C-alpha positions in Angstrom: 64.5 43.7 28.1 67.4 44.6 30.6 70.6 45.5 29.3 74.0 43.9 30.2 75.2 44.5 33.6 77.3 47.5 34.3 81.1 47.0 34.7 82.5 47.0 38.2 84.7 49.7 39.2 88.5 49.0 39.1 90.4 49.3 42.2 93.8 51.1 42.3 96.5 51.5 45.1 99.3 53.9 44.3 101.7 56.2 46.2 105.4 57.1 46.1 107.9 54.5 46.0 108.7 52.8 49.4 105.6 53.5 51.1 104.4 49.9 51.5 101.9 49.5 48.7 103.1 45.9 48.0 102.6 44.9 51.7 99.0 46.5 51.9 98.1 44.8 48.6 99.0 41.4 49.9 97.0 42.0 53.2 94.2 42.8 51.0 94.6 39.7 48.9 94.3 37.6 52.2 90.7 39.1 52.8 89.3 39.4 49.0 89.7 37.4 46.0 92.3 39.6 44.3 94.9 39.5 41.6 97.7 42.1 41.5 98.2 44.0 38.2 101.6 45.6 38.5 102.0 49.4 37.5 105.5 49.5 37.8 108.2 50.4 34.8 111.0 48.4 36.0 109.2 45.1 37.1 108.3 44.6 33.4 111.8 43.7 32.7 113.5 40.2 33.5 116.3 40.1 35.4 115.6 43.3 37.5 114.5 41.8 40.5 116.1 43.4 43.6 116.3 46.7 42.4 112.6 47.1 41.1 111.2 45.7 44.5 109.8 42.8 42.5 107.9 40.3 44.3 109.4 37.0 44.9 108.4 33.4 43.4 106.9 32.2 47.1 104.6 35.7 47.0 103.6 35.1 43.2 102.7 31.6 44.2 100.5 32.7 47.0 99.1 35.7 45.5 98.5 36.0 41.4 100.5 39.2 40.2 100.7 40.4 36.3 102.3 42.5 34.2 105.9 41.3 35.8 108.9 39.7 34.0 107.3 40.4 30.6 110.3 41.8 28.4 113.9 41.6 28.1 116.0 44.8 29.3 116.9 45.3 25.7 113.2 46.0 24.8 111.3 49.3 24.9 108.4 49.1 27.2 105.8 52.1 26.7 102.8 53.4 28.6 100.9 52.5 25.4 102.0 48.8 25.6 101.2 49.1 29.4 97.5 50.3 28.8 97.2 47.4 26.4 98.5 44.7 28.5 97.0 45.9 31.8 93.5 46.0 29.9 94.0 42.8 28.8 95.1 41.4 32.1 92.1 43.2 33.8 89.7 41.3 31.3 91.2 38.1 32.0 91.0 38.2 36.1 87.4 39.1 35.9 86.6 36.7 33.2 87.8 34.0 36.2 85.7 35.6 38.8 88.4 37.2 40.5 89.1 41.2 41.1 92.0 42.9 39.7 93.6 45.4 41.9 96.1 47.5 40.3 99.3 48.3 42.5 102.1 50.4 41.6 103.8 53.8 41.5 104.5 54.4 37.9 102.1 57.6 37.4 102.5 57.9 33.5 101.0 54.4 33.2 98.4 54.6 35.8 97.4 58.1 34.5 97.4 57.0 30.6 95.0 54.0 31.5 92.5 56.1 33.6 92.7 59.2 31.4 93.5 57.5 28.2 97.0 57.8 25.9 97.9 60.4 23.6 98.2 59.7 19.8 102.2 60.7 19.4 104.6 59.9 16.4 106.7 56.6 16.8 110.2 56.8 18.2 113.5 57.6 16.0 116.5 55.9 16.7 118.4 58.2 14.9 116.8 61.1 16.8 117.5 59.3 20.0 121.2 58.4 19.4 121.9 62.1 18.5 120.1 63.3 21.7 121.8 60.7 23.7 125.3 61.9 22.2 124.7 65.4 22.8 123.3 64.8 26.5 126.8 62.9 26.8 128.5 66.2 26.0 126.5 68.7 27.8 124.2 67.1 30.3 120.3 66.6 30.3 119.8 69.5 32.7 120.9 71.7 29.5 118.6 69.6 27.1 116.1 70.2 29.4 116.6 74.1 29.2 116.2 73.8 25.4 112.9 71.6 25.9 111.8 74.7 28.0 112.0 76.8 25.1 110.3 74.6 22.8 107.8 73.4 25.1 107.5 75.1 28.5 104.2 73.2 29.3 106.1 69.8 29.1 109.3 70.9 30.5 107.7 72.2 33.9 106.6 68.5 34.3 109.9 67.1 33.4 112.7 67.1 36.1 115.8 68.3 34.6 117.7 65.2 35.4 114.6 62.8 34.0 116.6 61.6 31.0 114.1 59.5 29.3 111.2 61.9 29.5 113.3 64.9 28.2 114.4 62.8 25.2 110.9 61.7 24.3 109.8 65.3 24.5 112.4 66.5 22.5 111.8 63.7 19.8 108.5 64.0 19.6 109.3 67.9 18.8 111.8 66.8 16.1 109.5 64.2 14.5 106.2 65.7 14.8 107.4 69.6 14.6 104.6 70.3 17.3 105.2 70.4 21.1 104.5 67.1 22.9 102.0 68.9 25.3 100.1 70.4 22.1 99.9 66.6 20.8 98.8 65.5 24.2 96.2 68.2 24.9 94.7 67.2 21.3 94.2 63.7 21.6 94.2 63.1 25.4 91.3 60.6 25.8 91.2 59.1 22.4 91.7 55.6 24.0 90.2 56.4 27.5 88.5 53.2 29.1 84.9 53.5 30.0 85.6 51.9 33.4 85.6 53.9 36.5 88.7 53.9 38.9 88.7 53.8 42.7 92.0 55.1 43.4 93.7 54.8 47.2 96.7 56.6 47.3 99.6 56.4 50.0 101.2 60.0 50.5 103.5 60.4 53.6 103.1 63.4 55.8 106.5 63.0 57.0 108.9 63.6 54.4 112.0 63.1 56.9 110.6 59.6 57.7 110.0 58.8 54.0 113.7 59.5 53.2 115.1 57.7 56.2 113.0 54.8 55.0 114.3 54.9 51.4 117.7 55.3 52.3 117.2 52.0 54.5 115.3 50.2 51.8 118.1 51.0 49.6 120.9 49.7 52.1 118.6 46.8 52.2 118.7 46.1 48.1 122.3 46.3 48.4 122.8 43.7 51.3 120.3 41.5 49.2 123.0 41.6 46.1 121.6 44.4 44.0 125.2 45.2 42.9 125.8 41.7 42.0 122.3 42.0 39.9 123.4 45.2 38.2 126.8 43.5 37.3 124.9 40.5 35.6 123.0 42.9 33.2 126.2 44.9 32.5 128.1 41.5 31.7 125.3 40.9 29.0 127.1 42.7 26.7 123.9 44.1 24.6 122.8 46.8 27.4 124.0 50.4 27.4 123.3 53.3 29.6 120.6 54.4 27.1 118.3 51.7 27.4 115.3 52.8 29.4 115.8 49.7 31.6 119.1 50.7 32.6 117.9 54.5 33.6 115.6 52.8 36.2 116.7 54.4 39.5 119.2 52.6 41.3 120.3 50.8 38.2 121.7 54.0 36.3 123.7 55.1 39.4 125.2 51.7 39.9 125.9 51.0 36.1 127.9 54.2 36.4 130.1 53.0 38.8 130.7 49.7 37.1 131.7 51.7 33.9 134.5 53.2 36.2 132.7 57.0 36.5 132.4 57.2 40.1 133.4 55.1 43.2 130.6 52.7 44.7 130.0 55.1 47.8 129.4 58.0 45.7 126.9 55.9 43.3 125.0 54.5 46.3 124.6 58.5 47.7 123.1 59.2 44.0 121.0 56.4 44.0 119.3 57.6 47.4 119.3 60.9 46.0 117.4 59.7 43.0 115.0 57.7 45.0 113.9 60.7 46.8 113.3 62.6 43.8 111.3 60.0 42.2 109.0 60.1 45.1 108.9 63.7 45.1 107.7 63.5 41.5 105.3 60.8 42.2 103.7 62.9 44.9 103.4 65.7 42.8 101.5 63.6 40.3 99.1 62.5 42.7 98.5 65.9 43.8 97.4 66.7 40.2 95.0 64.0 40.2 91.4 64.2 41.3 88.8 62.3 43.1 91.5 60.2 44.8 91.5 58.8 48.1 94.7 59.9 50.3 96.2 57.9 53.1 99.1 58.3 55.5 101.2 55.1 55.4 102.5 56.0 58.5 99.2 56.1 60.2 98.3 53.1 61.8 94.7 53.2 60.6 96.1 53.7 56.9 95.1 49.9 56.2 91.7 50.1 57.6 90.7 53.4 55.7 92.2 51.8 52.3 90.3 48.5 52.9 87.0 50.5 53.3 87.7 52.9 50.4 88.1 49.8 48.1 86.0 47.2 49.9 83.0 48.4 47.6 85.0 47.5 44.7 86.0 43.9 46.3 82.1 43.1 47.4 80.7 43.5 43.7 81.2 39.9 42.6 
């Protein structure tokens, strides 16, 4: 008596911000019965459309997208919640005879889904508020230095200006009394899925070309109304600079301008620089992943190579 059929591998298209992942995913969706599962920590928030490069309504009507517009920007959306939501979306798509394609560059989410998520303590509003107040006085790089003394492994993975991750690492140490890296190592893989992932990653070889593209894309976002989008979020009255949604690259810098902390030109310059730093961190994450298929987005044959690397998954209907 034969057992159940083996589960199909799951296709992933990832890479740094601004490398054309969405365009390639849409081209693939015209050739295969694909539905896209977003792996993006900003696109989950309602009202954050332009700055997160969220697909518009017409695109989403043409190709179904999942894990977009899930929560209000006042809410905290975690890697653990992403794993649960992505697992549910994958099962839903496959139950209808369609194929999920995970697309996005939030590497923490992707690694949590593939490798399992650590069993970490719940957050503490009190501890976060205290860390926020301290950061306002001395800056996040100073808190990063403190983290390096408490958890050198975690600090080495976190950029000195990555406020959200610095805060979380210090919060975990305060609440649990143990370093984040120790807890992650102890429980890594606890919730790991049994599925196999086939990963195609866009990694540009020409950094200068990527940097120019990121600057141009931010200018296009501004022309499309990004400042007005951030202004609407600011006018709500229930958001602060400490909310994870507002800390997203681009939003954080324009929010600072609206708070009167800097001129618009300065905020824009800082936003482009922060986007470049984000891309650098994403590429660092990708270099740490084994068994992935790497393609240069500026290679004319990149789409063909990606399609070939993933079509084995797409044809397993």
